[in-house]
TIPA-962476 format. One record per atom (N, C-alpha, C): residue number from 0; residue in one letter; atom name; x, y, z. Coordinates in pm, 1 decimal, padded with zeros to 6 digits. Layout:
// TIPA-962476
 num residuo atomo     east    north       up
 NUM       A    CA        X        Y        Z
...
END
This chain:
// TIPA-962476
 num residuo atomo     east    north       up
   0       X     N  13560.6  06930.3  03053.8
   0       X    CA  13631.1  07053.3  03025.1
   0       X     C  13766.0  07043.9  03080.9
   1       X     N  13867.8  07081.6  03005.4
   1       X    CA  14007.2  07082.7  03055.3
   1       X     C  14026.8  07204.4  03142.2
   2       X     N  14102.6  07184.6  03246.7
   2       X    CA  14142.5  07296.6  03336.9
   2       X     C  14293.7  07304.3  03334.0
   3       X     N  14342.3  07430.5  03323.4
   3       X    CA  14483.4  07448.2  03315.6
   3       X     C  14538.5  07514.2  03442.8
   4       X     N  14656.0  07474.3  03483.4
   4       X    CA  14716.2  07527.3  03601.5
   4       X     C  14756.4  07674.3  03577.6
   5       X     N  14781.8  07744.0  03688.3
   5       X    CA  14828.8  07881.7  03680.4
   5       X     C  14967.0  07886.4  03612.8
   6       X     N  15047.8  07781.2  03630.8
   6       X    CA  15179.7  07780.5  03568.1
   6       X     C  15171.5  07768.2  03418.3
   7       X     N  15080.6  07684.2  03368.6
   7       X    CA  15060.1  07672.0  03223.7
   7       X     C  15007.4  07805.2  03165.9
   8       X     N  14914.9  07865.2  03235.9
   8       X    CA  14859.5  07996.2  03190.0
   8       X     C  14960.1  08105.2  03194.9
   9       X     N  15053.9  08099.7  03287.7
   9       X    CA  15162.7  08199.5  03296.9
   9       X     C  15250.4  08181.3  03174.5
  10       X     N  15280.0  08058.0  03133.6
  10       X    CA  15363.6  08033.1  03019.3
  10       X     C  15286.2  08071.3  02891.6
  11       X     N  15159.9  08055.5  02886.2
  11       X    CA  15071.0  08096.9  02776.4
  11       X     C  15083.2  08245.7  02760.6
  12       X     N  15057.1  08317.9  02868.8
  12       X    CA  15059.5  08464.9  02865.9
  12       X     C  15198.8  08519.7  02832.9
  13       X     N  15299.3  08447.5  02865.0
  13       X    CA  15436.5  08491.1  02840.1
  13       X     C  15489.7  08442.7  02704.3
  14       X     N  15407.6  08374.6  02626.8
  14       X    CA  15447.8  08328.0  02495.2
  14       X     C  15553.1  08219.2  02499.8
  15       X     N  15554.0  08138.3  02604.5
  15       X    CA  15655.9  08037.3  02626.3
  15       X     C  15613.5  07895.4  02580.8
  16       X     N  15488.9  07877.5  02542.4
  16       X    CA  15441.2  07744.5  02505.5
  16       X     C  15461.3  07720.7  02354.6
  17       X     N  15483.7  07596.6  02318.4
  17       X    CA  15492.0  07565.8  02175.0
  17       X     C  15358.4  07595.6  02107.6
  18       X     N  15362.8  07635.0  01981.1
  18       X    CA  15244.3  07673.7  01908.7
  18       X     C  15132.5  07569.2  01914.2
  19       X     N  15155.4  07440.6  01893.8
  19       X    CA  15043.0  07342.7  01898.0
  19       X     C  14967.5  07348.5  02031.8
  20       X     N  15046.9  07361.2  02144.0
  20       X    CA  14981.1  07360.0  02270.1
  20       X     C  14906.0  07492.9  02294.7
  21       X     N  14965.0  07603.0  02251.5
  21       X    CA  14899.7  07739.4  02254.4
  21       X     C  14767.8  07732.9  02179.9
  22       X     N  14770.2  07681.0  02061.5
  22       X    CA  14649.3  07673.1  01976.3
  22       X     C  14545.8  07586.2  02038.6
  23       X     N  14583.9  07477.4  02097.4
  23       X    CA  14490.8  07385.0  02164.4
  23       X     C  14420.9  07452.3  02282.5
  24       X     N  14500.6  07528.6  02362.5
  24       X    CA  14444.3  07599.5  02476.0
  24       X     C  14350.8  07708.7  02432.6
  25       X     N  14392.3  07785.2  02329.1
  25       X    CA  14311.3  07895.9  02282.4
  25       X     C  14182.5  07848.2  02216.5
  26       X     N  14184.9  07735.5  02153.5
  26       X    CA  14066.9  07685.5  02080.3
  26       X     C  13967.6  07609.7  02166.9
  27       X     N  14014.0  07561.2  02282.0
  27       X    CA  13921.0  07484.9  02367.3
  27       X     C  13831.2  07569.8  02448.7
  28       X     N  13724.0  07505.8  02501.0
  28       X    CA  13639.8  07576.2  02593.1
  28       X     C  13720.3  07624.3  02709.5
  29       X     N  13681.9  07738.6  02761.8
  29       X    CA  13757.8  07795.7  02879.0
  29       X     C  13703.9  07741.9  03004.4
  30       X     N  13796.5  07705.4  03097.6
  30       X    CA  13753.2  07663.0  03229.2
  30       X     C  13688.6  07779.3  03302.2
  31       X     N  13593.9  07743.1  03390.3
  31       X    CA  13514.5  07845.2  03457.2
  31       X     C  13591.4  07952.4  03530.7
  32       X     N  13710.3  07916.3  03582.4
  32       X    CA  13788.1  08010.6  03661.4
  32       X     C  13906.9  08066.4  03581.4
  33       X     N  13902.2  08055.4  03448.5
  33       X    CA  14015.1  08104.2  03367.1
  33       X     C  14043.1  08255.6  03385.7
  34       X     N  13937.0  08333.9  03389.2
  34       X    CA  13961.1  08478.5  03406.4
  34       X     C  14036.7  08507.8  03536.2
  35       X     N  13993.2  08443.5  03643.4
  35       X    CA  14057.1  08469.7  03772.6
  35       X     C  14201.1  08419.4  03776.5
  36       X     N  14223.9  08305.0  03712.4
  36       X    CA  14361.2  08254.5  03702.2
  36       X     C  14449.9  08349.2  03623.6
  37       X     N  14397.8  08401.4  03511.3
  37       X    CA  14476.2  08491.4  03428.5
  37       X     C  14505.0  08622.7  03503.5
  38       X     N  14407.6  08672.6  03578.3
  38       X    CA  14432.2  08793.3  03658.7
  38       X     C  14540.0  08765.5  03760.3
  39       X     N  14538.6  08649.1  03821.0
  39       X    CA  14641.4  08611.6  03917.5
  39       X     C  14780.0  08606.5  03852.0
  40       X     N  14786.0  08552.4  03730.9
  40       X    CA  14911.4  08543.2  03651.4
  40       X     C  14963.3  08686.1  03631.3
  41       X     N  14877.7  08776.7  03586.0
  41       X    CA  14915.3  08915.7  03561.1
  41       X     C  14957.3  08983.9  03689.8
  42       X     N  14884.2  08956.9  03798.1
  42       X    CA  14913.0  09021.5  03925.8
  42       X     C  15050.3  08977.6  03975.4
  43       X     N  15083.8  08852.7  03957.0
  43       X    CA  15219.1  08805.6  03994.7
  43       X     C  15330.9  08871.1  03911.7
  44       X     N  15298.4  08912.1  03792.5
  44       X    CA  15396.6  08967.2  03700.8
  44       X     C  15427.7  09113.7  03731.8
  45       X     N  15340.0  09187.9  03794.0
  45       X    CA  15360.4  09327.2  03822.5
  45       X     C  15422.5  09349.3  03960.4
  46       X     N  15492.0  09456.5  03976.7
  46       X    CA  15560.8  09487.5  04103.3
  46       X     C  15464.6  09562.9  04198.3
  47       X     N  15356.0  09619.8  04147.3
  47       X    CA  15268.7  09698.1  04230.9
  47       X     C  15157.7  09609.1  04290.7
  48       X     N  15098.7  09657.2  04402.6
  48       X    CA  15003.2  09578.6  04476.2
  48       X     C  14856.1  09605.6  04443.1
  49       X     N  14826.1  09715.2  04373.9
  49       X    CA  14686.1  09745.9  04343.7
  49       X     C  14626.3  09628.6  04269.7
  50       X     N  14505.3  09580.9  04314.3
  50       X    CA  14442.5  09464.0  04250.1
  50       X     C  14401.7  09492.9  04108.0
  51       X     N  14439.2  09401.2  04018.4
  51       X    CA  14396.2  09411.1  03880.6
  51       X     C  14253.7  09369.2  03873.7
  52       X     N  14172.2  09447.7  03808.0
  52       X    CA  14029.7  09420.7  03786.3
  52       X     C  14004.5  09357.6  03649.7
  53       X     N  14077.2  09412.5  03551.7
  53       X    CA  14053.2  09373.1  03415.1
  53       X     C  14176.1  09399.1  03329.1
  54       X     N  14230.6  09292.7  03262.6
  54       X    CA  14341.1  09317.9  03169.2
  54       X     C  14283.1  09387.2  03046.6
  55       X     N  14350.0  09492.2  03000.9
  55       X    CA  14306.9  09559.7  02877.5
  55       X     C  14389.3  09506.1  02756.4
  56       X     N  14519.4  09479.1  02782.0
  56       X    CA  14606.1  09414.3  02686.4
  56       X     C  14717.3  09342.0  02764.8
  57       X     N  14818.4  09294.7  02694.3
  57       X    CA  14922.1  09218.3  02761.3
  57       X     C  14995.4  09294.2  02872.8
  58       X     N  15001.4  09426.4  02861.1
  58       X    CA  15079.0  09506.4  02956.5
  58       X     C  14998.5  09624.3  03012.7
  59       X     N  14871.1  09623.5  02994.0
  59       X    CA  14786.4  09734.6  03035.2
  59       X     C  14663.6  09677.5  03107.1
  60       X     N  14634.6  09744.4  03228.4
  60       X    CA  14529.7  09684.6  03315.1
  60       X     C  14447.8  09793.7  03376.4
  61       X     N  14323.2  09756.1  03410.7
  61       X    CA  14241.4  09843.2  03493.1
  61       X     C  14251.0  09785.6  03629.4
  62       X     N  14288.7  09871.6  03726.3
  62       X    CA  14312.1  09821.1  03861.9
  62       X     C  14244.2  09916.8  03963.0
  63       X     N  14230.9  09864.3  04082.5
  63       X    CA  14176.4  09940.4  04197.4
  63       X     C  14294.2  10004.8  04268.3
  64       X     N  14294.8  10136.3  04265.3
  64       X    CA  14404.0  10211.2  04326.5
  64       X     C  14343.4  10298.6  04435.2
  65       X     N  14348.4  10253.4  04559.4
  65       X    CA  14276.2  10327.0  04666.2
  65       X     C  14127.8  10328.3  04639.2
  66       X     N  14068.7  10448.0  04637.5
  66       X    CA  13927.4  10456.8  04608.8
  66       X     C  13903.0  10474.5  04459.8
  67       X     N  14000.5  10474.4  04379.7
  67       X    CA  13987.3  10499.2  04232.7
  67       X     C  14014.0  10375.8  04153.1
  68       X     N  13963.0  10375.4  04033.0
  68       X    CA  13995.4  10270.5  03936.9
  68       X     C  14068.7  10338.1  03824.4
  69       X     N  14188.9  10288.9  03794.7
  69       X    CA  14275.0  10350.8  03695.9
  69       X     C  14323.1  10250.3  03592.8
  70       X     N  14367.3  10302.8  03479.5
  70       X    CA  14433.7  10222.1  03377.3
  70       X     C  14582.3  10235.4  03403.6
  71       X     N  14648.9  10117.9  03425.2
  71       X    CA  14788.3  10122.3  03467.0
  71       X     C  14867.9  10028.1  03375.3
  72       X     N  14987.8  10073.0  03341.6
  72       X    CA  15084.6  09995.0  03264.1
  72       X     C  15149.0  09894.7  03358.8
  73       X     N  15201.5  09787.7  03305.9
  73       X    CA  15273.7  09687.2  03385.7
  73       X     C  15388.4  09747.5  03463.6
  74       X     N  15447.0  09857.5  03415.0
  74       X    CA  15558.4  09919.5  03485.0
  74       X     C  15513.4  10002.9  03602.6
  75       X     N  15384.6  10024.7  03618.9
  75       X    CA  15318.8  10096.2  03725.6
  75       X     C  15270.7  10236.8  03686.7
  76       X     N  15304.4  10285.4  03569.0
  76       X    CA  15258.2  10416.6  03524.4
  76       X     C  15109.8  10415.8  03517.2
  77       X     N  15049.3  10519.0  03580.7
  77       X    CA  14900.6  10532.7  03576.8
  77       X     C  14859.4  10630.2  03465.2
  78       X     N  14767.1  10585.4  03381.3
  78       X    CA  14712.6  10668.0  03274.1
  78       X     C  14588.9  10741.6  03323.0
  79       X     N  14549.3  10723.7  03446.0
  79       X    CA  14435.5  10792.9  03501.2
  79       X     C  14308.3  10712.3  03506.6
  80       X     N  14195.3  10777.2  03534.2
  80       X    CA  14064.3  10716.3  03550.9
  80       X     C  14038.3  10619.6  03429.7
  81       X     N  13994.7  10499.1  03458.1
  81       X    CA  13969.5  10399.8  03357.1
  81       X     C  13856.9  10437.5  03260.0
  82       X     N  13774.2  10531.2  03301.4
  82       X    CA  13659.9  10570.3  03214.0
  82       X     C  13704.1  10674.8  03110.8
  83       X     N  13820.8  10725.8  03126.6
  83       X    CA  13877.1  10824.7  03029.4
  83       X     C  13964.4  10749.4  02933.0
  84       X     N  13986.2  10808.8  02815.8
  84       X    CA  14066.1  10748.9  02713.0
  84       X     C  14212.5  10750.5  02755.3
  85       X     N  14269.0  10637.4  02792.9
  85       X    CA  14406.9  10631.1  02842.0
  85       X     C  14503.7  10675.8  02734.7
  86       X     N  14469.6  10667.3  02610.9
  86       X    CA  14562.1  10706.1  02504.0
  86       X     C  14600.0  10852.7  02505.1
  87       X     N  14507.5  10934.8  02560.2
  87       X    CA  14532.6  11077.9  02567.7
  87       X     C  14644.4  11112.2  02668.5
  88       X     N  14677.8  11014.2  02753.5
  88       X    CA  14787.5  11031.9  02852.4
  88       X     C  14911.4  10958.8  02809.9
  89       X     N  14908.4  10896.2  02695.2
  89       X    CA  15025.1  10823.1  02647.2
  89       X     C  15116.2  10913.4  02563.2
  90       X     N  15238.6  10870.1  02548.5
  90       X    CA  15329.6  10934.3  02452.2
  90       X     C  15278.8  10882.8  02314.8
  91       X     N  15262.2  10975.4  02221.6
  91       X    CA  15204.1  10935.6  02091.0
  91       X     C  15304.3  10971.1  01981.8
  92       X     N  15336.5  10865.5  01904.1
  92       X    CA  15423.6  10889.5  01791.8
  92       X     C  15339.2  10875.1  01668.0
  93       X     N  15328.3  10979.9  01587.4
  93       X    CA  15246.7  10980.4  01469.6
  93       X     C  15338.3  10968.6  01345.7
  94       X     N  15309.2  10864.9  01268.9
  94       X    CA  15380.0  10843.2  01139.8
  94       X     C  15291.1  10901.7  01028.1
  95       X     N  15332.3  11018.5  00975.4
  95       X    CA  15247.9  11085.2  00878.8
  95       X     C  15331.5  11142.0  00762.5
  96       X     N  15451.0  11085.1  00746.0
  96       X    CA  15532.6  11126.7  00632.8
  96       X     C  15575.6  10999.3  00562.0
  97       X     N  15615.7  11013.0  00435.8
  97       X    CA  15668.7  10893.1  00367.1
  97       X     C  15789.7  10836.5  00436.8
  98       X     N  15875.6  10920.7  00483.3
  98       X    CA  15995.8  10875.3  00552.4
  98       X     C  15962.8  10793.8  00679.4
  99       X     N  15870.5  10846.6  00763.7
  99       X    CA  15836.5  10778.0  00887.6
  99       X     C  15759.0  10648.1  00860.7
 100       X     N  15679.1  10645.4  00755.6
 100       X    CA  15600.7  10524.3  00722.6
 100       X     C  15695.2  10419.9  00665.2
 101       X     N  15798.8  10460.0  00597.7
 101       X    CA  15893.0  10365.8  00535.3
 101       X     C  15965.4  10285.7  00640.6
 102       X     N  15975.6  10339.5  00765.4
 102       X    CA  16037.4  10266.6  00873.7
 102       X     C  15964.9  10136.6  00908.9
 103       X     N  15834.1  10138.8  00887.3
 103       X    CA  15756.8  10017.8  00920.5
 103       X     C  15704.3  09943.8  00795.2
 104       X     N  15713.4  10009.9  00682.1
 104       X    CA  15679.9  09947.2  00556.9
 104       X     C  15799.6  09955.2  00459.8
 105       X     N  15911.2  09889.0  00498.2
 105       X    CA  16033.2  09910.1  00416.6
 105       X     C  16030.5  09851.9  00274.8
 106       X     N  15956.0  09744.4  00260.2
 106       X    CA  15961.2  09675.4  00130.9
 106       X     C  15820.6  09655.5  00065.6
 107       X     N  15734.4  09744.8  00101.9
 107       X    CA  15595.3  09732.4  00044.3
 107       X     C  15541.1  09866.4  00011.4
 108       X     N  15422.0  09862.9 -00043.0
 108       X    CA  15357.0  09986.5 -00076.5
 108       X     C  15324.4  10064.1  00048.6
 109       X     N  15340.8  10193.4  00042.9
 109       X    CA  15311.1  10276.7  00157.4
 109       X     C  15169.2  10329.6  00151.5
 110       X     N  15105.4  10343.8  00268.0
 110       X    CA  14981.0  10417.7  00267.0
 110       X     C  15008.4  10568.3  00229.3
 111       X     N  14917.8  10633.3  00168.0
 111       X    CA  14933.7  10771.8  00133.1
 111       X     C  14918.6  10857.4  00255.4
 112       X     N  15027.4  10927.0  00298.9
 112       X    CA  15018.8  11003.4  00419.9
 112       X     C  14917.8  11119.6  00420.3
 113       X     N  14868.5  11152.7  00302.3
 113       X    CA  14758.5  11256.5  00296.1
 113       X     C  14627.0  11190.1  00332.6
 114       X     N  14620.2  11055.1  00328.8
 114       X    CA  14496.0  10987.3  00354.9
 114       X     C  14499.6  10903.3  00485.0
 115       X     N  14618.6  10870.8  00531.6
 115       X    CA  14626.5  10787.6  00651.1
 115       X     C  14752.2  10813.7  00728.1
 116       X     N  14739.2  10812.0  00861.0
 116       X    CA  14855.4  10820.9  00947.5
 116       X     C  14850.0  10699.7  01044.3
 117       X     N  14965.2  10663.2  01096.1
 117       X    CA  14982.7  10556.3  01190.5
 117       X     C  15009.6  10623.3  01329.3
 118       X     N  14935.2  10592.7  01429.0
 118       X    CA  14953.5  10650.8  01562.3
 118       X     C  14997.5  10533.3  01657.5
 119       X     N  15106.5  10558.5  01724.1
 119       X    CA  15161.8  10460.4  01817.4
 119       X     C  15146.8  10521.6  01958.0
 120       X     N  15081.1  10442.8  02049.5
 120       X    CA  15053.7  10484.3  02181.0
 120       X     C  15151.7  10413.2  02277.3
 121       X     N  15238.7  10492.3  02343.9
 121       X    CA  15352.2  10436.8  02417.3
 121       X     C  15345.3  10481.5  02558.8
 122       X     N  15380.9  10391.3  02650.5
 122       X    CA  15391.1  10430.3  02790.4
 122       X     C  15503.7  10534.6  02809.2
 123       X     N  15473.1  10647.6  02863.5
 123       X    CA  15576.0  10747.8  02881.4
 123       X     C  15687.0  10714.2  02984.7
 124       X     N  15653.3  10613.3  03066.9
 124       X    CA  15752.9  10575.6  03171.8
 124       X     C  15845.9  10465.6  03123.1
 125       X     N  15796.0  10361.1  03064.8
 125       X    CA  15877.6  10245.0  03028.9
 125       X     C  15900.1  10224.3  02878.4
 126       X     N  15820.9  10296.3  02793.7
 126       X    CA  15839.8  10285.4  02647.8
 126       X     C  15763.9  10165.6  02582.6
 127       X     N  15681.8  10099.9  02657.6
 127       X    CA  15604.8  09984.1  02603.3
 127       X     C  15503.7  10039.3  02498.4
 128       X     N  15502.3  09983.4  02381.1
 128       X    CA  15405.7  10013.9  02280.6
 128       X     C  15276.5  09940.2  02314.8
 129       X     N  15172.8  10012.8  02354.2
 129       X    CA  15044.6  09949.1  02393.9
 129       X     C  14948.0  09930.4  02283.3
 130       X     N  14947.7  10024.9  02184.2
 130       X    CA  14846.1  10012.2  02081.1
 130       X     C  14891.3  10095.1  01959.7
 131       X     N  14835.6  10056.5  01843.3
 131       X    CA  14860.8  10128.2  01716.4
 131       X     C  14727.6  10150.3  01649.6
 132       X     N  14710.7  10271.3  01597.4
 132       X    CA  14587.2  10302.7  01523.7
 132       X     C  14629.3  10349.0  01383.7
 133       X     N  14549.0  10315.4  01285.2
 133       X    CA  14556.9  10369.7  01152.7
 133       X     C  14433.8  10454.3  01132.7
 134       X     N  14453.1  10583.0  01104.3
 134       X    CA  14334.2  10670.7  01092.0
 134       X     C  14365.4  10779.1  00984.7
 135       X     N  14256.0  10841.0  00938.8
 135       X    CA  14272.7  10956.1  00851.0
 135       X     C  14332.2  11071.5  00930.8
 136       X     N  14419.1  11149.1  00874.5
 136       X    CA  14473.5  11266.7  00944.4
 136       X     C  14363.0  11357.9  01000.5
 137       X     N  14374.2  11394.4  01126.2
 137       X    CA  14275.1  11474.8  01189.3
 137       X     C  14159.7  11401.4  01255.1
 138       X     N  14151.9  11270.4  01224.3
 138       X    CA  14047.4  11191.8  01290.6
 138       X     C  14075.2  11179.6  01441.0
 139       X     N  13972.5  11193.5  01528.1
 139       X    CA  13997.8  11190.9  01671.2
 139       X     C  14056.1  11051.3  01712.5
 140       X     N  14130.8  11060.7  01825.3
 140       X    CA  14186.2  10937.4  01881.8
 140       X     C  14072.2  10852.6  01930.8
 141       X     N  14075.7  10724.6  01887.7
 141       X    CA  13965.1  10634.4  01923.5
 141       X     C  13970.7  10593.7  02066.8
 142       X     N  13853.9  10603.7  02132.5
 142       X    CA  13838.3  10549.4  02273.7
 142       X     C  13775.3  10410.4  02252.3
 143       X     N  13860.5  10309.9  02264.0
 143       X    CA  13823.9  10173.5  02226.7
 143       X     C  13704.7  10119.2  02306.2
 144       X     N  13704.0  10134.8  02438.9
 144       X    CA  13589.1  10083.5  02510.4
 144       X     C  13596.3  10135.8  02655.6
 145       X     N  13478.1  10143.2  02717.4
 145       X    CA  13462.8  10174.2  02853.1
 145       X     C  13388.3  10064.0  02920.9
 146       X     N  13457.6  09971.7  02984.7
 146       X    CA  13390.7  09852.5  03038.5
 146       X     C  13297.0  09886.7  03153.4
 147       X     N  13190.3  09805.8  03157.7
 147       X    CA  13099.1  09806.4  03269.9
 147       X     C  13151.4  09700.5  03367.9
 148       X     N  13242.3  09744.6  03455.1
 148       X    CA  13309.9  09646.5  03542.7
 148       X     C  13212.1  09576.2  03634.1
 149       X     N  13122.6  09649.6  03694.5
 149       X    CA  13019.7  09584.6  03783.4
 149       X     C  12938.1  09483.3  03710.9
 150       X     N  12888.2  09520.8  03590.4
 150       X    CA  12805.0  09430.1  03507.8
 150       X     C  12886.4  09308.0  03469.2
 151       X     N  13012.5  09323.6  03425.5
 151       X    CA  13095.1  09216.0  03382.4
 151       X     C  13112.6  09116.6  03497.8
 152       X     N  13149.7  09165.1  03615.2
 152       X    CA  13171.8  09074.7  03728.9
 152       X     C  13040.2  09008.1  03772.0
 153       X     N  12932.4  09086.8  03781.6
 153       X    CA  12805.3  09030.1  03826.3
 153       X     C  12742.3  08937.8  03721.8
 154       X     N  12731.0  08984.5  03595.9
 154       X    CA  12655.3  08904.8  03497.2
 154       X     C  12734.2  08799.6  03422.7
 155       X     N  12860.9  08822.2  03405.2
 155       X    CA  12946.7  08722.8  03328.8
 155       X     C  13025.9  08632.6  03418.4
 156       X     N  13082.0  08690.3  03526.6
 156       X    CA  13163.2  08612.8  03618.7
 156       X     C  13085.7  08555.8  03734.7
 157       X     N  12965.6  08609.2  03762.3
 157       X    CA  12885.2  08560.1  03871.7
 157       X     C  12936.9  08591.9  04009.2
 158       X     N  13015.4  08700.4  04013.7
 158       X    CA  13079.4  08735.7  04142.4
 158       X     C  13076.0  08887.0  04143.5
 159       X     N  13018.8  08946.3  04253.3
 159       X    CA  13018.5  09090.5  04258.4
 159       X     C  13159.2  09146.5  04270.1
 160       X     N  13173.8  09261.6  04211.5
 160       X    CA  13305.4  09333.1  04219.3
 160       X     C  13323.0  09389.6  04353.2
 161       X     N  13426.3  09352.3  04423.4
 161       X    CA  13451.1  09395.9  04559.4
 161       X     C  13463.6  09548.1  04566.7
 162       X     N  13404.0  09606.3  04670.6
 162       X    CA  13414.9  09753.0  04689.3
 162       X     C  13308.2  09828.2  04621.0
 163       X     N  13204.4  09760.9  04566.5
 163       X    CA  13094.6  09831.4  04498.5
 163       X     C  12965.5  09814.0  04574.9
END
């Protein structure tokens, strides 16, 4: 099994590797310590010291903040308890008119705004777009997942989560 250095994984996470190398890394079996190396890469990238427990996306993380576990943006903005839907604390831009949908579908067919809206979830501190949902108007904001952090660390990573 190939093992990659933290430097290569940093370049992978930053989109700095050529596509053939990226594809090769993504397609290969993962080295046993890949998760911990990637967490270290992300930890080096952020200015705050709270330990990252789980990356949620490229710029969104679940971290240990004192006695609490919170969802935090790379810029340090806290969206609150990780078990709650972080999207409810985000700035939300809803595209539900033909004019606003045309901004992202300039040369193609538009979704019918009576049947679908586009919701953009943005960090209120730094403006990073974290996620986009397409949903019927009035449909509740989707809570994507609530990870079992203890189970993930214990059963998948073979290492107990510190502080539990």
